[in-house]
Each structure stands twice: as structure tokens, then as C-alpha cells.
PQR file of N, CA, C, O and H, with PARSE charges and radii, in Angstrom:
ATOM      1  N   MET A   1     -19.268 -13.245  -1.580 -0.4000 1.5000
ATOM      2  CA  MET A   1     -18.080 -12.461  -1.862 -0.0000 2.0000
ATOM      3  C   MET A   1     -17.072 -13.354  -2.564  0.5500 1.7000
ATOM      4  O   MET A   1     -16.815 -14.476  -2.127 -0.5500 1.4000
ATOM      5  N   ASP A   2     -16.499 -12.852  -3.659 -0.4000 1.5000
ATOM      6  CA  ASP A   2     -15.504 -13.608  -4.405 -0.0000 2.0000
ATOM      7  C   ASP A   2     -14.183 -13.640  -3.652  0.5500 1.7000
ATOM      8  O   ASP A   2     -13.790 -12.661  -3.018 -0.5500 1.4000
ATOM      9  H   ASP A   2     -16.707 -11.941  -4.014  0.4000 1.0000
ATOM     10  N   ASN A   3     -13.510 -14.774  -3.732 -0.4000 1.5000
ATOM     11  CA  ASN A   3     -12.186 -14.907  -3.159 -0.0000 2.0000
ATOM     12  C   ASN A   3     -11.205 -14.991  -4.315  0.5500 1.7000
ATOM     13  O   ASN A   3     -11.008 -16.066  -4.881 -0.5500 1.4000
ATOM     14  H   ASN A   3     -13.830 -15.569  -4.247  0.4000 1.0000
ATOM     15  N   LYS A   4     -10.582 -13.865  -4.674 -0.4000 1.5000
ATOM     16  CA  LYS A   4      -9.725 -13.799  -5.852 -0.0000 2.0000
ATOM     17  C   LYS A   4      -8.269 -14.014  -5.456  0.5500 1.7000
ATOM     18  O   LYS A   4      -7.510 -13.054  -5.329 -0.5500 1.4000
ATOM     19  H   LYS A   4     -10.742 -12.992  -4.214  0.4000 1.0000
ATOM     20  N   LYS A   5      -7.880 -15.268  -5.263 -0.4000 1.5000
ATOM     21  CA  LYS A   5      -6.515 -15.586  -4.872 -0.0000 2.0000
ATOM     22  C   LYS A   5      -5.544 -15.375  -6.024  0.5500 1.7000
ATOM     23  O   LYS A   5      -4.354 -15.156  -5.797 -0.5500 1.4000
ATOM     24  H   LYS A   5      -8.497 -16.049  -5.366  0.4000 1.0000
ATOM     25  N   ASP A   6      -6.034 -15.438  -7.249 -0.4000 1.5000
ATOM     26  CA  ASP A   6      -5.153 -15.346  -8.406 -0.0000 2.0000
ATOM     27  C   ASP A   6      -5.021 -13.926  -8.945  0.5500 1.7000
ATOM     28  O   ASP A   6      -4.481 -13.732 -10.033 -0.5500 1.4000
ATOM     29  H   ASP A   6      -7.001 -15.616  -7.433  0.4000 1.0000
ATOM     30  N   THR A   7      -5.507 -12.925  -8.201 -0.4000 1.5000
ATOM     31  CA  THR A   7      -5.411 -11.540  -8.627 -0.0000 2.0000
ATOM     32  C   THR A   7      -3.952 -11.101  -8.603  0.5500 1.7000
ATOM     33  O   THR A   7      -3.243 -11.319  -7.621 -0.5500 1.4000
ATOM     34  H   THR A   7      -5.946 -13.083  -7.316  0.4000 1.0000
ATOM     35  N   ILE A   8      -3.515 -10.485  -9.690 -0.4000 1.5000
ATOM     36  CA  ILE A   8      -2.145 -10.006  -9.795 -0.0000 2.0000
ATOM     37  C   ILE A   8      -2.137  -8.499  -9.590  0.5500 1.7000
ATOM     38  O   ILE A   8      -2.915  -7.774 -10.210 -0.5500 1.4000
ATOM     39  H   ILE A   8      -4.091 -10.308 -10.488  0.4000 1.0000
ATOM     40  N   ILE A   9      -1.251  -8.037  -8.714 -0.4000 1.5000
ATOM     41  CA  ILE A   9      -1.118  -6.600  -8.468 -0.0000 2.0000
ATOM     42  C   ILE A   9      -0.131  -6.052  -9.498  0.5500 1.7000
ATOM     43  O   ILE A   9       0.985  -6.558  -9.616 -0.5500 1.4000
ATOM     44  H   ILE A   9      -0.619  -8.626  -8.211  0.4000 1.0000
ATOM     45  N   PRO A  10      -0.531  -5.028 -10.238 -0.5600 1.5000
ATOM     46  CA  PRO A  10       0.356  -4.459 -11.263  0.2800 2.0000
ATOM     47  C   PRO A  10       1.681  -3.973 -10.663  0.5500 1.7000
ATOM     48  O   PRO A  10       1.724  -3.519  -9.520 -0.5500 1.4000
ATOM     49  N   SER A  11       2.749  -4.075 -11.442 -0.4000 1.5000
ATOM     50  CA  SER A  11       4.081  -3.736 -10.948 -0.0000 2.0000
ATOM     51  C   SER A  11       4.202  -2.275 -10.523  0.5500 1.7000
ATOM     52  O   SER A  11       4.946  -1.978  -9.588 -0.5500 1.4000
ATOM     53  H   SER A  11       2.714  -4.445 -12.371  0.4000 1.0000
ATOM     54  N   HIS A  12       3.492  -1.350 -11.185 -0.4000 1.5000
ATOM     55  CA  HIS A  12       3.600   0.057 -10.789 -0.0000 2.0000
ATOM     56  C   HIS A  12       2.990   0.298  -9.409  0.5500 1.7000
ATOM     57  O   HIS A  12       3.438   1.187  -8.685 -0.5500 1.4000
ATOM     58  H   HIS A  12       2.888  -1.591 -11.944  0.4000 1.0000
ATOM     59  N   ILE A  13       1.977  -0.482  -9.039 -0.4000 1.5000
ATOM     60  CA  ILE A  13       1.389  -0.354  -7.703 -0.0000 2.0000
ATOM     61  C   ILE A  13       2.335  -0.946  -6.663  0.5500 1.7000
ATOM     62  O   ILE A  13       2.511  -0.368  -5.590 -0.5500 1.4000
ATOM     63  H   ILE A  13       1.613  -1.204  -9.628  0.4000 1.0000
ATOM     64  N   LEU A  14       2.940  -2.083  -6.965 -0.4000 1.5000
ATOM     65  CA  LEU A  14       3.914  -2.675  -6.044 -0.0000 2.0000
ATOM     66  C   LEU A  14       5.102  -1.737  -5.846  0.5500 1.7000
ATOM     67  O   LEU A  14       5.635  -1.633  -4.741 -0.5500 1.4000
ATOM     68  H   LEU A  14       2.797  -2.552  -7.836  0.4000 1.0000
ATOM     69  N   ARG A  15       5.513  -1.059  -6.907 -0.4000 1.5000
ATOM     70  CA  ARG A  15       6.602  -0.090  -6.832 -0.0000 2.0000
ATOM     71  C   ARG A  15       6.225   1.070  -5.907  0.5500 1.7000
ATOM     72  O   ARG A  15       7.038   1.510  -5.094 -0.5500 1.4000
ATOM     73  H   ARG A  15       5.080  -1.143  -7.804  0.4000 1.0000
ATOM     74  N   ASP A  16       4.989   1.561  -6.034 -0.4000 1.5000
ATOM     75  CA  ASP A  16       4.523   2.660  -5.179 -0.0000 2.0000
ATOM     76  C   ASP A  16       4.435   2.244  -3.714  0.5500 1.7000
ATOM     77  O   ASP A  16       4.748   3.037  -2.826 -0.5500 1.4000
ATOM     78  H   ASP A  16       4.328   1.204  -6.694  0.4000 1.0000
ATOM     79  N   ILE A  17       4.015   1.018  -3.457 -0.4000 1.5000
ATOM     80  CA  ILE A  17       3.967   0.514  -2.075 -0.0000 2.0000
ATOM     81  C   ILE A  17       5.379   0.420  -1.514  0.5500 1.7000
ATOM     82  O   ILE A  17       5.620   0.788  -0.364 -0.5500 1.4000
ATOM     83  H   ILE A  17       3.761   0.374  -4.179  0.4000 1.0000
ATOM     84  N   SER A  18       6.302  -0.068  -2.315 -0.4000 1.5000
ATOM     85  CA  SER A  18       7.693  -0.169  -1.893 -0.0000 2.0000
ATOM     86  C   SER A  18       8.276   1.213  -1.583  0.5500 1.7000
ATOM     87  O   SER A  18       8.993   1.374  -0.596 -0.5500 1.4000
ATOM     88  H   SER A  18       6.106  -0.367  -3.249  0.4000 1.0000
ATOM     89  N   LYS A  19       7.974   2.203  -2.417 -0.4000 1.5000
ATOM     90  CA  LYS A  19       8.439   3.580  -2.175 -0.0000 2.0000
ATOM     91  C   LYS A  19       7.862   4.122  -0.878  0.5500 1.7000
ATOM     92  O   LYS A  19       8.559   4.799  -0.123 -0.5500 1.4000
ATOM     93  H   LYS A  19       7.392   2.072  -3.219  0.4000 1.0000
ATOM     94  N   ALA A  20       6.588   3.828  -0.613 -0.4000 1.5000
ATOM     95  CA  ALA A  20       5.942   4.313   0.605 -0.0000 2.0000
ATOM     96  C   ALA A  20       6.599   3.718   1.849  0.5500 1.7000
ATOM     97  O   ALA A  20       6.663   4.375   2.888 -0.5500 1.4000
ATOM     98  H   ALA A  20       6.022   3.278  -1.226  0.4000 1.0000
ATOM     99  N   LEU A  21       7.085   2.485   1.751 -0.4000 1.5000
ATOM    100  CA  LEU A  21       7.723   1.818   2.884 -0.0000 2.0000
ATOM    101  C   LEU A  21       9.188   2.210   3.052  0.5500 1.7000
ATOM    102  O   LEU A  21       9.721   2.144   4.160 -0.5500 1.4000
ATOM    103  H   LEU A  21       7.033   1.951   0.907  0.4000 1.0000
ATOM    104  N   ALA A  22       9.842   2.616   1.968 -0.4000 1.5000
ATOM    105  CA  ALA A  22      11.274   2.908   1.985 -0.0000 2.0000
ATOM    106  C   ALA A  22      11.579   4.059   2.951  0.5500 1.7000
ATOM    107  O   ALA A  22      10.979   5.131   2.874 -0.5500 1.4000
ATOM    108  H   ALA A  22       9.409   2.670   1.069  0.4000 1.0000
ATOM    109  N   GLY A  23      12.502   3.815   3.838 -0.4000 1.5000
ATOM    110  CA  GLY A  23      12.949   4.847   4.758 -0.0000 2.0000
ATOM    111  C   GLY A  23      11.979   5.188   5.868  0.5500 1.7000
ATOM    112  O   GLY A  23      12.214   6.137   6.616 -0.5500 1.4000
ATOM    113  H   GLY A  23      12.989   2.944   3.900  0.4000 1.0000
ATOM    114  N   LEU A  24      10.917   4.456   5.994 -0.4000 1.5000
ATOM    115  CA  LEU A  24       9.928   4.724   7.042 -0.0000 2.0000
ATOM    116  C   LEU A  24      10.368   4.043   8.336  0.5500 1.7000
ATOM    117  O   LEU A  24      10.420   2.815   8.412 -0.5500 1.4000
ATOM    118  H   LEU A  24      10.726   3.685   5.387  0.4000 1.0000
ATOM    119  N   SER A  25      10.685   4.850   9.352 -0.4000 1.5000
ATOM    120  CA  SER A  25      11.114   4.293  10.639 -0.0000 2.0000
ATOM    121  C   SER A  25       9.943   4.159  11.602  0.5500 1.7000
ATOM    122  O   SER A  25       9.793   3.144  12.281 -0.5500 1.4000
ATOM    123  H   SER A  25      10.642   5.847   9.290  0.4000 1.0000
ATOM    124  N   TYR A  26       9.109   5.207  11.652 -0.4000 1.5000
ATOM    125  CA  TYR A  26       7.927   5.200  12.512 -0.0000 2.0000
ATOM    126  C   TYR A  26       6.768   5.764  11.713  0.5500 1.7000
ATOM    127  O   TYR A  26       6.876   6.855  11.154 -0.5500 1.4000
ATOM    128  H   TYR A  26       9.230   6.032  11.100  0.4000 1.0000
ATOM    129  N   GLY A  27       5.677   5.050  11.651 -0.4000 1.5000
ATOM    130  CA  GLY A  27       4.513   5.541  10.931 -0.0000 2.0000
ATOM    131  C   GLY A  27       3.683   4.390  10.406  0.5500 1.7000
ATOM    132  O   GLY A  27       3.705   3.287  10.951 -0.5500 1.4000
ATOM    133  H   GLY A  27       5.589   4.164  12.105  0.4000 1.0000
ATOM    134  N   GLU A  28       2.953   4.664   9.341 -0.4000 1.5000
ATOM    135  CA  GLU A  28       2.096   3.627   8.770 -0.0000 2.0000
ATOM    136  C   GLU A  28       1.889   3.858   7.281  0.5500 1.7000
ATOM    137  O   GLU A  28       1.961   4.982   6.786 -0.5500 1.4000
ATOM    138  H   GLU A  28       2.935   5.560   8.899  0.4000 1.0000
ATOM    139  N   VAL A  29       1.631   2.763   6.589 -0.4000 1.5000
ATOM    140  CA  VAL A  29       1.250   2.807   5.181 -0.0000 2.0000
ATOM    141  C   VAL A  29      -0.125   2.154   5.103  0.5500 1.7000
ATOM    142  O   VAL A  29      -0.298   1.004   5.507 -0.5500 1.4000
ATOM    143  H   VAL A  29       1.572   1.849   6.992  0.4000 1.0000
ATOM    144  N   SER A  30      -1.101   2.892   4.582 -0.4000 1.5000
ATOM    145  CA  SER A  30      -2.464   2.378   4.447 -0.0000 2.0000
ATOM    146  C   SER A  30      -2.767   2.153   2.978  0.5500 1.7000
ATOM    147  O   SER A  30      -2.446   2.987   2.131 -0.5500 1.4000
ATOM    148  H   SER A  30      -0.961   3.826   4.253  0.4000 1.0000
ATOM    149  N   ILE A  31      -3.385   1.023   2.685 -0.4000 1.5000
ATOM    150  CA  ILE A  31      -3.798   0.696   1.320 -0.0000 2.0000
ATOM    151  C   ILE A  31      -5.313   0.591   1.321  0.5500 1.7000
ATOM    152  O   ILE A  31      -5.886  -0.218   2.051 -0.5500 1.4000
ATOM    153  H   ILE A  31      -3.646   0.346   3.373  0.4000 1.0000
ATOM    154  N   THR A  32      -5.959   1.409   0.505 -0.4000 1.5000
ATOM    155  CA  THR A  32      -7.415   1.417   0.409 -0.0000 2.0000
ATOM    156  C   THR A  32      -7.835   0.605  -0.813  0.5500 1.7000
ATOM    157  O   THR A  32      -7.295   0.776  -1.907 -0.5500 1.4000
ATOM    158  H   THR A  32      -5.494   2.067  -0.088  0.4000 1.0000
ATOM    159  N   VAL A  33      -8.810  -0.282  -0.606 -0.4000 1.5000
ATOM    160  CA  VAL A  33      -9.288  -1.167  -1.661 -0.0000 2.0000
ATOM    161  C   VAL A  33     -10.782  -0.953  -1.863  0.5500 1.7000
ATOM    162  O   VAL A  33     -11.546  -0.938  -0.897 -0.5500 1.4000
ATOM    163  H   VAL A  33      -9.249  -0.420   0.282  0.4000 1.0000
ATOM    164  N   HIS A  34     -11.199  -0.790  -3.106 -0.4000 1.5000
ATOM    165  CA  HIS A  34     -12.621  -0.696  -3.478 -0.0000 2.0000
ATOM    166  C   HIS A  34     -12.889  -1.724  -4.568  0.5500 1.7000
ATOM    167  O   HIS A  34     -12.159  -1.787  -5.557 -0.5500 1.4000
ATOM    168  H   HIS A  34     -10.579  -0.802  -3.890  0.4000 1.0000
ATOM    169  N   ASP A  35     -13.908  -2.510  -4.395 -0.4000 1.5000
ATOM    170  CA  ASP A  35     -14.290  -3.536  -5.369 -0.0000 2.0000
ATOM    171  C   ASP A  35     -13.122  -4.433  -5.747  0.5500 1.7000
ATOM    172  O   ASP A  35     -12.985  -4.823  -6.907 -0.5500 1.4000
ATOM    173  H   ASP A  35     -14.501  -2.458  -3.591  0.4000 1.0000
ATOM    174  N   GLY A  36     -12.275  -4.763  -4.769 -0.4000 1.5000
ATOM    175  CA  GLY A  36     -11.166  -5.671  -5.005 -0.0000 2.0000
ATOM    176  C   GLY A  36      -9.974  -5.046  -5.700  0.5500 1.7000
ATOM    177  O   GLY A  36      -9.052  -5.763  -6.089 -0.5500 1.4000
ATOM    178  H   GLY A  36     -12.387  -4.447  -3.827  0.4000 1.0000
ATOM    179  N   ARG A  37      -9.962  -3.728  -5.868 -0.4000 1.5000
ATOM    180  CA  ARG A  37      -8.854  -3.047  -6.540 -0.0000 2.0000
ATOM    181  C   ARG A  37      -8.239  -2.013  -5.612  0.5500 1.7000
ATOM    182  O   ARG A  37      -8.950  -1.325  -4.881 -0.5500 1.4000
ATOM    183  H   ARG A  37     -10.710  -3.146  -5.552  0.4000 1.0000
ATOM    184  N   ILE A  38      -6.915  -1.904  -5.644 -0.4000 1.5000
ATOM    185  CA  ILE A  38      -6.222  -0.890  -4.856 -0.0000 2.0000
ATOM    186  C   ILE A  38      -6.484   0.461  -5.499  0.5500 1.7000
ATOM    187  O   ILE A  38      -6.200   0.659  -6.680 -0.5500 1.4000
ATOM    188  H   ILE A  38      -6.337  -2.463  -6.238  0.4000 1.0000
ATOM    189  N   VAL A  39      -7.025   1.388  -4.719 -0.4000 1.5000
ATOM    190  CA  VAL A  39      -7.356   2.708  -5.255 -0.0000 2.0000
ATOM    191  C   VAL A  39      -6.557   3.829  -4.598  0.5500 1.7000
ATOM    192  O   VAL A  39      -6.528   4.948  -5.111 -0.5500 1.4000
ATOM    193  H   VAL A  39      -7.255   1.227  -3.759  0.4000 1.0000
ATOM    194  N   GLN A  40      -5.898   3.539  -3.450 -0.4000 1.5000
ATOM    195  CA  GLN A  40      -5.175   4.597  -2.760 -0.0000 2.0000
ATOM    196  C   GLN A  40      -4.105   4.004  -1.865  0.5500 1.7000
ATOM    197  O   GLN A  40      -4.317   2.980  -1.216 -0.5500 1.4000
ATOM    198  H   GLN A  40      -5.921   2.630  -3.033  0.4000 1.0000
ATOM    199  N   ILE A  41      -2.946   4.663  -1.837 -0.4000 1.5000
ATOM    200  CA  ILE A  41      -1.864   4.317  -0.921 -0.0000 2.0000
ATOM    201  C   ILE A  41      -1.531   5.588  -0.150  0.5500 1.7000
ATOM    202  O   ILE A  41      -1.258   6.630  -0.745 -0.5500 1.4000
ATOM    203  H   ILE A  41      -2.774   5.495  -2.364  0.4000 1.0000
ATOM    204  N   GLU A  42      -1.555   5.495   1.176 -0.4000 1.5000
ATOM    205  CA  GLU A  42      -1.319   6.665   2.009 -0.0000 2.0000
ATOM    206  C   GLU A  42      -0.188   6.369   2.989  0.5500 1.7000
ATOM    207  O   GLU A  42      -0.165   5.308   3.613 -0.5500 1.4000
ATOM    208  H   GLU A  42      -1.777   4.649   1.659  0.4000 1.0000
ATOM    209  N   ARG A  43       0.739   7.297   3.124 -0.4000 1.5000
ATOM    210  CA  ARG A  43       1.868   7.161   4.044 -0.0000 2.0000
ATOM    211  C   ARG A  43       1.785   8.245   5.109  0.5500 1.7000
ATOM    212  O   ARG A  43       1.660   9.430   4.800 -0.5500 1.4000
ATOM    213  H   ARG A  43       0.720   8.159   2.618  0.4000 1.0000
ATOM    214  N   LYS A  44       1.855   7.820   6.369 -0.4000 1.5000
ATOM    215  CA  LYS A  44       1.898   8.751   7.494 -0.0000 2.0000
ATOM    216  C   LYS A  44       3.198   8.496   8.226  0.5500 1.7000
ATOM    217  O   LYS A  44       3.461   7.388   8.693 -0.5500 1.4000
ATOM    218  H   LYS A  44       1.957   6.858   6.619  0.4000 1.0000
ATOM    219  N   GLU A  45       3.999   9.527   8.318 -0.4000 1.5000
ATOM    220  CA  GLU A  45       5.313   9.366   8.966 -0.0000 2.0000
ATOM    221  C   GLU A  45       5.356  10.167  10.261  0.5500 1.7000
ATOM    222  O   GLU A  45       4.858  11.290  10.335 -0.5500 1.4000
ATOM    223  H   GLU A  45       3.786  10.427   7.939  0.4000 1.0000
ATOM    224  N   LYS A  46       5.961   9.565  11.273 -0.4000 1.5000
ATOM    225  CA  LYS A  46       6.139  10.233  12.548 -0.0000 2.0000
ATOM    226  C   LYS A  46       7.617  10.474  12.761  0.5500 1.7000
ATOM    227  O   LYS A  46       8.447   9.628  12.428 -0.5500 1.4000
ATOM    228  H   LYS A  46       6.366   8.653  11.213  0.4000 1.0000
ATOM    229  N   LYS A  47       7.939  11.607  13.306 -0.4000 1.5000
ATOM    230  CA  LYS A  47       9.317  11.932  13.660 -0.0000 2.0000
ATOM    231  C   LYS A  47       9.478  11.750  15.168  0.5500 1.7000
ATOM    232  O   LYS A  47       8.776  12.389  15.951 -0.5500 1.4000
ATOM    233  H   LYS A  47       7.265  12.295  13.576  0.4000 1.0000
ATOM    234  N   ARG A  48      10.387  10.894  15.568 -0.4000 1.5000
ATOM    235  CA  ARG A  48      10.625  10.656  16.999 -0.0000 2.0000
ATOM    236  C   ARG A  48      11.975  11.248  17.389  0.5500 1.7000
ATOM    237  O   ARG A  48      12.971  11.071  16.687 -0.5500 1.4000
ATOM    238  H   ARG A  48      10.958  10.374  14.932  0.4000 1.0000
ATOM    239  N   TYR A  49      11.992  11.954  18.518 -0.4000 1.5000
ATOM    240  CA  TYR A  49      13.228  12.578  18.990 -0.0000 2.0000
ATOM    241  C   TYR A  49      13.603  12.057  20.355  0.5500 1.7000
ATOM    242  O   TYR A  49      14.618  12.468  20.916 -0.5500 1.4000
ATOM    243  H   TYR A  49      11.183  12.098  19.088  0.4000 1.0000
TER
END
């Protein structure tokens, strides 16, 4: 398995990850990777009362 330490994440993907995290109080952000590339960002938010 290759260890790609020098892989650069494109700025639009970093922006999307930042948006997914913004304002999240309770929940999770999942990043799915296939063949060393980010292919999906999923946000699950929980409302606590």
C-alpha cells in the first residue's frame, strides 16, 4: 500500500469539509475515501433538547 504523505487536498474539498463542520454542535462528519481520493462527505446532525 502506498503511503502518500505529499497528497494535496483540493481547496474546494477543504471548503466543503469546513462547511460540513460549521455550526455542528452534536453529530458527525464522515469522509469516504476510495483509492486514496475523497469521494464523499456526509454530515449527520443531532438536535439535543
